[in-house]
C-alpha positions, 0 to 999 in steps of 0.5 A, spaced: 500 500 500 503 506 497 503 512 503 505 519 503 508 522 509 505 529 511 508 534 515 505 541 516 511 546 517 512 553 520 519 555 522 521 548 524 528 547 522 530 545 530 527 538 529 525 537 521 531 533 519 530 528 524 522 528 523 523 527 515 528 522 516 523 518 520 518 518 514 523 515 509 520 509 509 514 512 506 513 512 498 513 520 498 514 525 503 510 532 502 511 538 506 506 544 506 510 550 509 506 556 511 511 561 509 517 560 514 523 565 515 528 560 517 531 554 514 525 550 514 524 549 506 531 548 505 532 542 510 525 539 507 528 539 500 535 537 502 531 531 505 528 529 498 521 532 500 516 535 496 515 542 498 509 546 497 508 553 500 501 556 502 499 562 507 496 559 513 489 559 513 488 555 519 489 547 521 483 544 517 484 548 511 491 547 511 490 539 511 485 540 506 490 543 501 495 538 503 490 532 501 488 535 495 496 535 493 496 527 495 495 522 490 496 516 495 490 514 499 494 513 505 497 518 509 502 518 515 501 525 519 507 528 523 508 535 526 514 538 525 517 536 532 515 529 532 519 523 530 517 516 529 521 510 533 523 504 529 518 500 533 512 504 530 515 504 523 515 497 523 508 497 526 506 502 520 509 498 515 506 491 517 499 495 518 499 498 511 501 491 508 494 489 509 490 494 512 483 490 510 477 494 512 481 499 517 480 507 516 486 508 520 491 506 525 492 510 532 499 511 535 501 513 542 505 519 543 511 520 548 513 527 550 519 530 553 518 535 558 523 538 563 528 532 564 524 526 561 519 522 557 512 523 561 509 517 562 503 519 566 500 526 567 495 525 562 500 525 557 501 518 555 499 514 551 496 520 548 493 516 542 492 520 536 490 518 529 496 519 525 496 513 520 489 514 516 486 513 509 485 520 507 478 519 504 475 516 510 477 521 515 474 527 517 477 534 520 475 538 525 478 544 530 477 546 537 481 553 538 488 552 536 488 544 536 486 540 530 483 533 530 482 527 525 476 523 526 476 516 522 470 514 518 471 506 519 474 501 524 481 503 527 486 499 531 492 501 535 499 500 533 505 498 537 511 503 538 511 511 539 511 518 536 517 521 540 514 529 541 519 534 543 514 540 544 518 545 548 525 547 547 525 550 554 520 553 559 520 560 555 518 556 549 512 553 554 510 559 556 509 562 549 505 556 547 501 557 554 500 564 552 498 562 545 493 556 547 490 560 552 488 566 548 485 561 542 481 557 548 478 563 551 476 566 544 473 559 542 469 559 549 467 566 548 464 565 541 460 559 545 457 564 550 461 561 556 462 565 562 469 567 565 472 571 570 476 570 576 472 565 580 471 561 574 479 562 573 481 560 580 476 554 580 478 551 573 486 552 575 485 548 581 481 543 578 486 542 572 492 542 577 488 536 581 486 533 575 494 532 572 497 531 579 493 527 582 488 523 578 492 523 572 498 521 577 503 526 575 506 525 582 509 519 578 513 523 573 517 527 579 519 534 578 516 534 571 509 532 573 509 537 578 512 543 574 507 541 568 501 541 573 503 548 575 503 550 568 496 546 566 493 550 572 496 557 569 493 555 562 486 554 565 486 560 569 489 565 564 484 562 559 478 563 563 480 570 565 481 572 558 474 570 556 472 577 559 478 581 558 477 588 555 482 592 551 483 599 552 479 600 545 473 597 549 473 603 554 
């Protein structure tokens, strides 16, 4: 079964070569770039990927643009900061050798945070539909996050995607800022109420969920730091729902 490796990029030079090398088993690799200003396009081309540049229209429309330029039925989709392990590569190849009636396959994702790959805290196994028949899959988005929804049977694969989402805490806080803003805008559009009291309630609830219910305490210092960051994210999101700028009077 022929398959295309797909990566959407924007200034992804940090890990892109490792990402694309891990997709070398695919029949072809497509990179859809959103007008990067670093070496992303150069790196992608040096790895043998086909590169298309398309100004960012949002995740759903960008994936639709990508799918319109993919000739194979099957796709392996990675983010620019993800790498496929050898074990997962073998699982994908075996699954696609005889996919049967499956519309897609779920993979687990292991994320590096602070000083370790997280194994608890709600971060693992973090199963995602990353191997799928593009014609039997629906796209949706919520805030800054996108989702693939299979239209047919699926099963889980062995092996992990390794995710290196943050360079450091500075980078993590930048992303918290971005996701909190997008989340607040999404909740505001749905008519949800915010304010200090909901922010405190959701922040404490988030900490308890990540550190206690999701066993973040088993991830050591990384689990505690992550729970604190999660609480800050939830607090910021609900405070910002009712934030007014200077222009609002």
